[in-house]
C-alpha positions in Angstrom: -13.8 83.6 26.6 -12.4 79.9 25.7 -12.2 79.1 21.8 -15.1 76.8 22.4 -17.2 79.8 21.8 -15.2 81.3 19.2 -15.1 80.6 15.6 -18.1 78.8 15.5 -20.0 77.4 12.4 -23.8 77.7 12.1 -24.5 74.3 13.3 -21.9 74.3 16.5 -23.5 78.0 17.1 -27.1 76.4 17.1 -26.2 73.4 19.2 -24.8 75.8 21.7 -27.5 77.9 21.6 -30.3 75.5 21.4 -31.8 76.1 18.9 -32.3 75.5 14.5 -30.0 76.4 12.0 -33.0 77.8 10.2 -34.2 79.5 13.5 -31.0 81.5 13.0 -30.9 82.0 9.1 -34.3 83.7 9.4 -33.2 85.8 12.1 -30.2 86.6 10.3 -32.4 87.6 7.3 -34.6 89.8 9.5 -31.3 91.9 10.7 -31.5 89.9 14.6 -28.1 89.2 14.0 -24.8 90.5 12.5 -23.6 88.8 9.4 -20.9 86.2 10.2 -16.8 86.7 9.6 -16.3 84.8 6.9 -13.4 82.1 7.1 -11.6 79.8 4.5 -13.8 77.8 2.2 -16.1 80.6 2.6 -17.2 79.3 5.8 -19.6 81.9 8.3 -18.0 81.9 11.6 -20.0 83.5 14.6 -18.4 84.1 17.8 -19.3 84.8 21.2 -21.7 88.3 20.1 -23.9 85.9 18.2 -24.2 83.6 21.4 -25.3 86.2 23.5 -27.2 88.0 21.3 -29.3 84.8 20.3 -29.6 84.1 23.8 -31.3 87.5 24.4 -33.8 87.3 21.5 -35.0 83.7 22.7 -35.4 85.1 26.1 -37.2 87.7 24.5 -39.5 84.7 23.2 -39.8 83.3 26.1 -41.4 86.4 27.7 -44.1 86.8 25.2 -43.1 89.6 22.9 -43.3 89.4 19.0 -41.4 89.4 16.6 -42.1 92.8 15.8 -41.7 94.0 19.1 -38.3 91.7 19.8 -36.9 94.0 16.4 -37.6 97.6 18.0 -36.2 96.0 21.0 -33.0 95.4 19.5 -32.8 98.0 17.4 -32.9 100.5 20.2 -29.4 98.7 21.6 -25.9 100.2 20.4 -24.6 98.5 17.1 -21.7 97.5 19.2 -22.9 95.8 22.4 -20.3 93.3 23.6 -21.2 89.7 24.3 -20.9 90.9 28.3 -23.3 93.5 27.6 -25.9 91.8 25.8 -25.3 89.3 29.1 -26.5 91.7 31.2 -29.4 92.3 29.1 -30.6 88.7 28.7 -29.9 88.7 32.7 -32.6 91.8 33.2 -35.0 90.4 30.8 -34.7 86.8 32.7 -35.1 88.2 36.1 -39.3 88.5 35.3 -39.5 85.2 34.3 -41.2 82.8 37.1 -38.9 80.3 38.7 -38.7 77.0 36.8 -36.3 74.2 36.4 -36.0 71.6 33.8 -34.6 68.1 33.7 -31.6 67.1 31.7 -29.9 64.7 30.4 -25.6 64.9 31.1 -25.8 64.4 27.0 -28.3 67.0 26.2 -26.4 69.6 28.4 -22.9 68.3 27.2 -24.7 69.3 24.1 -26.4 72.4 24.9 -22.7 74.0 26.6 -20.9 72.4 23.4 -18.3 70.6 25.5 -17.6 67.6 27.4 -18.5 68.0 31.3 -16.2 66.9 33.5 -17.2 66.2 37.3 -15.8 68.8 38.4 -17.7 71.3 35.7 -20.4 69.6 37.6 -19.8 70.6 41.0 -19.0 74.3 39.8 -22.6 74.0 38.3 -24.0 72.9 41.3 -22.2 74.9 43.3 -23.6 78.0 41.1 -27.2 76.4 41.0 -26.9 76.1 37.8 -28.1 72.7 38.5 -29.1 69.9 41.1 -28.4 66.4 40.7 -31.1 63.6 41.4 -30.9 60.1 42.3 -30.1 59.0 38.5 -26.5 60.4 38.0 -27.5 61.0 34.6 -30.1 63.5 35.0 -30.2 66.6 36.3 -32.9 69.7 37.0 -31.4 72.7 35.4 -32.1 76.8 35.8 -32.5 77.4 31.7 -32.2 81.1 32.7 -29.0 80.1 34.8 -27.4 78.0 32.4 -25.8 80.5 30.2 -24.4 82.6 32.7 -22.9 79.2 34.4 -21.6 78.0 31.2 -19.5 81.2 31.3 -18.5 80.7 34.2 -17.1 77.4 34.1 -13.9 78.8 32.0 -13.2 81.7 34.6 -10.1 80.2 36.7 -11.8 80.4 40.2 -11.9 77.8 42.7 -14.9 76.4 43.6 -14.2 77.9 47.1 -14.3 81.2 45.6 -17.5 80.2 43.6 -19.1 79.9 47.1 -18.0 82.3 48.6 -18.8 84.8 45.7 -22.3 83.8 45.7 -22.7 83.8 49.2 -21.7 87.7 49.2 -24.1 88.3 46.3 -27.4 86.5 48.7 -25.7 88.0 52.0 -26.0 91.6 49.8 -29.3 91.7 47.5 -31.3 90.2 50.6 -30.0 93.6 52.7 -30.6 95.4 50.0 -34.1 94.3 49.2 -35.2 94.3 53.1 -33.8 97.8 53.4 -35.9 98.8 50.2 -38.8 96.9 51.0 -39.1 98.5 54.0 -38.4 102.0 52.9 -41.9 101.2 50.4 -43.4 99.6 52.9 -42.9 103.2 55.4 -43.8 105.2 52.4 -47.0 103.2 51.2 -48.7 102.1 54.4 -47.9 105.4 56.6 -51.6 106.4 55.9 -52.8 102.9 57.4 -49.9 102.9 60.2 -53.2 102.6 62.8 -55.6 100.9 60.2 -55.7 98.3 57.7 -56.1 98.7 54.6 -59.2 98.1 52.3 -59.2 95.2 49.6 -59.2 98.3 47.1 -55.7 99.7 48.7 -54.1 96.7 49.1 -54.4 95.6 45.1 -53.3 99.5 44.4 -50.3 99.0 46.7 -49.6 95.8 45.5 -49.8 97.4 41.8 -47.4 100.1 42.5 -45.1 97.5 43.8 -44.8 95.5 40.9 -44.8 99.0 38.4 -41.4 99.5 41.1 -39.9 96.2 40.7 -38.3 96.9 37.0 -37.3 100.4 38.0 -35.6 99.3 41.4 -33.9 96.2 39.6 -32.3 98.2 37.0 -30.7 101.0 39.2 -29.4 98.5 41.2 -27.3 96.7 38.1 -26.8 100.1 37.4 -25.0 100.8 40.5 -23.7 97.8 40.7 -21.9 98.0 37.5 -20.6 101.3 37.8 -18.9 100.4 41.7 -17.1 97.2 40.0 -16.1 99.4 37.5 -14.6 102.0 39.8 -13.3 98.9 41.9 -11.4 97.5 39.3 -9.5 101.1 38.3 -8.4 101.2 42.0 -7.1 97.5 42.0 -5.4 98.2 38.5 -4.3 101.6 39.2 -6.5 103.2 36.8 -8.2 105.4 39.5 -8.8 109.1 39.2 -5.0 110.7 40.1 -3.1 107.4 38.1 -0.9 109.0 35.8 -1.9 107.8 33.0 -5.7 108.3 33.2 -4.8 112.2 34.3 -2.8 112.2 31.1 -5.7 111.0 29.0 -7.6 114.1 30.5 
């Protein structure tokens, strides 16, 4: 995490999160945000976990949850979740928001992100589908659901070519998984209608069942991916089951 996301004052945190200072104070009094670290001259300093938690709260609000429901949701989360874990929770919540985009000027983007954007930064954000350039070079079509993730990736030391290649891999494999899972669902649910056409009531029932299953499938995919990535990293870094350090710890 870059220094631009650490040691933030309450004003800087508000600008980065796209909320008001008053909102941050309110969330803090309700226990939705942990207290800041107190630095020199008794100035509170906020870190990436505060920023990620604010993003999650705002996403839950966009989903229509009441403040009490948000308090219950956050109360069920482990208190020591990292900023990365909170970002994953937000991504799961945001996945149910319909696709949307909004116009933003370069100045607005920079205030929201908390840094000046170079042309290379804009190219990287465009490559990640976070924004689309318009005819006006100072105005962009921005995907709010991806902006937080794209901002974090700006500081990852990967080339633009690597980001594009990674995006292609993700799209190809997620589409393949969705295709196979949809086929399994159709074969199972549609089996009684192999030689006939379901009526309107049955089609509505199947649609409802599909909508009910979708959150569970997404959670299963995210969990499986997280575990696979951890295993890949352990093997890459020599921390697998057969590594001496791992065996010693056991």
